[in-house]
C-alpha positions in Angstrom: 126.5 83.6 89.2 125.9 87.0 88.2 124.1 89.2 90.3 123.5 92.5 90.1 123.6 95.0 93.0 121.0 98.1 92.8 121.9 101.8 93.8 120.3 103.9 96.2 118.5 105.6 92.8 117.5 101.8 90.9 115.8 100.9 94.3 113.8 104.0 94.1 113.0 103.0 90.3 112.0 99.1 91.8 110.3 100.8 94.6 107.5 103.2 91.9 107.3 99.8 90.1 106.6 97.8 92.7 104.3 99.8 94.4 102.4 100.1 91.2 102.3 96.3 90.9 100.4 96.0 94.1 98.3 98.8 93.4 96.8 96.7 90.3 95.9 93.5 93.2 94.6 95.6 95.5 92.1 97.0 92.3 90.8 93.4 91.1 89.9 92.8 94.6 86.1 93.9 94.2 86.1 92.4 90.9 87.2 88.9 92.0 83.8 87.0 92.7 81.6 84.1 91.5 80.4 84.6 87.6 83.7 86.6 86.7 86.1 84.9 84.0 89.7 85.8 84.3 89.7 87.3 80.8 87.7 90.0 82.5 90.4 90.5 85.1 93.0 90.2 82.5 90.7 93.3 80.7 91.2 95.4 83.8 94.3 95.0 84.9 95.7 95.8 81.8 93.7 99.1 80.9 94.3 100.1 84.6 98.1 99.6 83.8 98.1 101.6 80.3 95.2 104.1 81.3 96.1 104.6 85.0 99.6 103.8 85.1 100.9 105.0 82.0 103.0 101.7 82.6 103.8 98.8 81.1 102.3 95.0 81.5 105.9 93.1 81.5 104.0 89.5 80.7 102.6 91.0 77.7 104.5 89.2 75.0 106.8 88.0 77.3 108.4 84.7 75.5 105.2 84.8 74.0 102.9 84.2 77.0 99.5 86.2 75.8 98.5 88.2 78.6 99.0 90.8 81.3 98.0 88.6 84.2 99.1 85.5 85.2 95.9 83.2 86.9 95.8 80.2 88.4 92.9 78.7 90.1 92.3 75.9 92.3 95.1 73.1 91.5 97.0 75.7 88.5 100.9 76.1 90.8 101.2 79.4 88.2 101.3 80.2 85.1 97.7 80.1 84.1 96.4 81.9 80.9 93.5 84.0 81.7 90.5 83.1 79.5 87.0 83.8 78.8 86.4 79.8 79.4 87.5 80.0 83.0 84.8 81.1 85.1 85.1 81.5 88.7 83.2 79.9 91.1 82.1 79.8 94.7 84.8 77.6 97.1 87.6 78.8 94.1 90.7 79.9 95.4 92.9 81.6 93.0 96.8 83.2 92.7 96.8 86.8 90.2 100.4 87.1 89.4 101.4 90.4 87.6 104.4 92.1 86.7 104.6 96.2 85.9 107.1 97.6 84.5 108.0 102.2 85.1 111.0 103.7 83.5 112.4 100.5 83.0 112.4 99.0 86.5 109.9 96.1 87.4 107.9 95.6 89.8 106.8 92.0 90.4 103.7 90.5 92.9 101.1 88.0 93.4 98.8 87.5 96.1 96.0 84.6 96.7 92.2 85.6 96.6 89.0 83.9 97.7 86.3 83.4 95.2 83.1 83.8 97.8 83.9 81.3 100.9 86.3 78.3 99.8 86.5 75.2 102.1 88.6 75.6 105.7 91.3 73.3 104.3 91.7 75.8 101.0 91.8 79.0 103.1 94.3 77.3 105.5 96.2 76.7 102.7 96.4 79.9 101.7 97.4 81.4 104.7 100.1 79.1 105.6 101.5 80.0 102.4 101.2 83.7 103.0 103.3 83.2 106.4 105.7 81.0 105.1 106.7 84.4 102.1 106.8 86.3 105.4 109.0 83.9 106.8 111.0 83.8 104.5 111.4 87.7 103.8 112.3 87.9 107.6 115.4 85.9 106.8 116.7 88.5 104.2 119.7 90.9 105.4 123.4 91.0 104.7 125.5 87.9 105.6 122.5 85.8 105.2 122.1 83.0 102.9 119.7 82.1 100.1 119.6 78.7 101.9 118.3 80.6 104.9 115.3 81.7 102.9 114.7 78.4 101.6 115.1 76.6 104.6 112.3 78.6 106.7 110.0 78.1 104.2 110.3 74.5 103.7 110.0 74.0 107.6 107.3 75.8 108.2 105.0 74.5 105.4 105.9 70.9 106.1 105.7 71.7 109.6 101.6 72.1 108.7 101.2 69.3 106.0 102.0 70.8 103.0 104.8 70.5 100.4 106.9 73.4 98.9 106.9 73.0 95.3 110.5 72.6 93.6 110.6 72.7 89.8 110.0 76.8 90.2 111.0 79.5 92.3 111.8 83.5 92.9 114.3 84.9 90.7 116.3 88.2 90.6 114.7 91.3 89.2 115.4 94.4 87.7 115.5 96.2 84.3 115.5 92.4 83.6 112.2 90.9 84.6 113.8 87.1 85.4 118.0 87.8 86.8 120.0 86.4 89.2 119.9 84.9 91.8 117.1 82.2 91.7 115.6 81.8 95.3 114.3 78.2 96.3 112.0 77.9 98.6 113.3 75.0 100.4 117.1 74.0 101.8 119.2 74.5 104.5 120.5 76.6 106.5 124.0 78.7 105.1 123.7 77.2 102.4 123.7 79.3 98.9 124.7 82.3 97.9 125.0 85.0 100.8 123.1 88.0 100.7 125.1 91.9 100.0 122.8 95.0 100.1 121.8 96.0 96.6 120.3 92.9 96.0 117.0 92.5 94.5 114.9 89.6 94.1 111.4 87.9 94.5 110.3 85.2 97.2 107.2 83.6 95.6 106.5 80.2 97.2 104.0 77.6 95.5 102.8 75.2 98.2 100.6 72.1 97.2 97.9 70.7 99.4 99.6 67.3 98.4 102.2 66.6 97.1 104.9 68.6 95.5 104.9 66.9 92.0 103.7 68.8 89.4 102.4 69.0 85.2 103.0 71.3 82.8 100.2 71.5 80.3 99.9 71.3 76.4 99.6 75.1 76.0 103.7 76.0 77.2 102.5 77.5 80.0 99.9 76.3 82.7 101.6 74.5 85.9 99.1 72.3 87.8 100.0 69.4 90.5 100.4 66.4 89.5 98.1 64.9 92.2 95.0 67.7 91.1 95.0 68.9 94.7 94.8 72.7 95.4 97.9 74.7 95.0 98.7 78.7 96.4 101.2 81.0 96.3 102.3 84.5 96.9 104.7 86.6 95.5 106.8 89.5 96.9 109.8 91.8 95.3 112.2 92.7 98.1 115.5 94.7 98.1 118.5 93.9 100.9 119.3 96.8 103.2 122.3 97.8 105.3 120.6 95.8 107.9 117.5 93.8 106.9 115.0 93.9 103.9 112.6 96.1 102.4 109.5 95.0 100.7 109.6 96.8 97.1 105.8 95.6 96.4 103.9 96.4 99.6 99.9 95.9 99.5 97.9 98.4 100.2 96.1 98.2 103.2 92.6 98.1 101.7 94.5 94.9 99.6 
């Protein structure tokens, strides 16, 4: 596993890109409402990144992906493709995932949104997933292991009656969108790569209300729950510091 340690100057570049990515999610908040298409959200994000931020939407054309955002609604786990046919309705939950490139550095983040007022179980799924991500991030410090992150997430998710998706995980990130290490959201304490200052990666648990099984749709991108249960995901890009962790994609207070 070839993990690239970042210098303080590198981290600053990633901090800028990360803040821009978080800004996109904050900008979209007021637009996520019943009657809006995921295509419209994608257009807003693209125009903001290109025209306002003077940056590059990393997803466009990445391995053939056609859009700026991944918009994953209800039982879609990840990589949902924005479409004029997908109209958000009251009670939906949606994950929006965006990556911005600025001066060669990537900032990658995602969050859940409520469309109108979802039912109590859907809201609880989103809340538990957020809390699990934050618990995983709390494990990050020099000398800790990737297994510490996965264990904290898995224990909390399963303790709340939900399940962790196994097939998709977090990843190293920098000037390369996806690099080592792979960051699993399940595992055992003390197992796996030992963390060092300057490592940068995402923590992005995908949590299903039902069983953890997944299915890839024929479009080659969209991943759904096999049992059609709801799914939620939150994501931050982080870096290992001298004595802990810094979130490089902090959401603005209004978000």
